[in-house]
N, C-alpha and C positions, 0 to 999 in steps of 0.2 A: 633504637628500634621503634619506639613509640612514634617518633617523627616520620619514619618511613611508612608506617601503617597509615598515619594521618594523611600524608601526601598521596598515598595510593588511593585512599578512599575519595579524596578530593578529585583526583584525576578521573577515577571511574565515574563519579557522579557527573562530572562535566561531559564525559562522553555519552552517558545515558540521556542527559537532558538535550544535548545537541542532536541526537538521533531523532527525536520527536519532530523537529522542525525542519530538518535539512532536505528531506525528500518529498515534500508535499507538492512542489511545483514541477509538473512534467508537461512538456510541450506536446499536446495531443496531436497537433498537425504534423509533427515529425514522426509519429508512430505509424505502423502498418495498419491497413484497413482491418485486418484480423484483430489486432490489439484493440483498436477503437471499438469494434463490434463487441468484443469481450468486456471492455470497460463499461460500455453502455448497459450490457446485460447484468454485470455485477452491480452497477449503480442502481438499476431497477430492483434488483434483489435486495440491496441494502435498504431501499425505501419501502420494502414490504411486498413487492410483486416478484416472486421467485421466477427468474428468467435465466435460462442457460441452454445453449446448444450443446447437448451432451456429446454428440459425435465430435464437434470441433474441440470441446474441452478435453477429450481423451486423445485426440490426434494432432492438435495444433498448439504448440507451446506458446505462441504469440497470443492466441485467443485466451488460453488459460491464464497467462500472466496479466492480460488486460482485465479478465474477469475478477481476479483477486485484487488488482489495483482499484477497479471501480467499486467493488464491495467495500474495501477499506476506506476509500476516500469519500464515499457518499454516505457512509454510515453516520446517522445523526449523533450517535454516542461518540464516535471518533472525530467528528467534524471540527472539534476544538484544536486538534493537532494540526 
């Protein structure tokens, strides 16, 4: 029983650590213009200048996804990931 718990914890730890580094590289050229606009606004927000097209954020899922992506990946605190 102790062996199963130990192996489960090792597997869970490996999955958690790999999640931090696997999704950081996205090809922005392959994204829609709406996603790119959202990513730029999210990045500006992460750097301290709150920027968001509220209408696009509410009605356009690509813009919204881009905004969250930009905010996360330009955040100076999260830039290490």
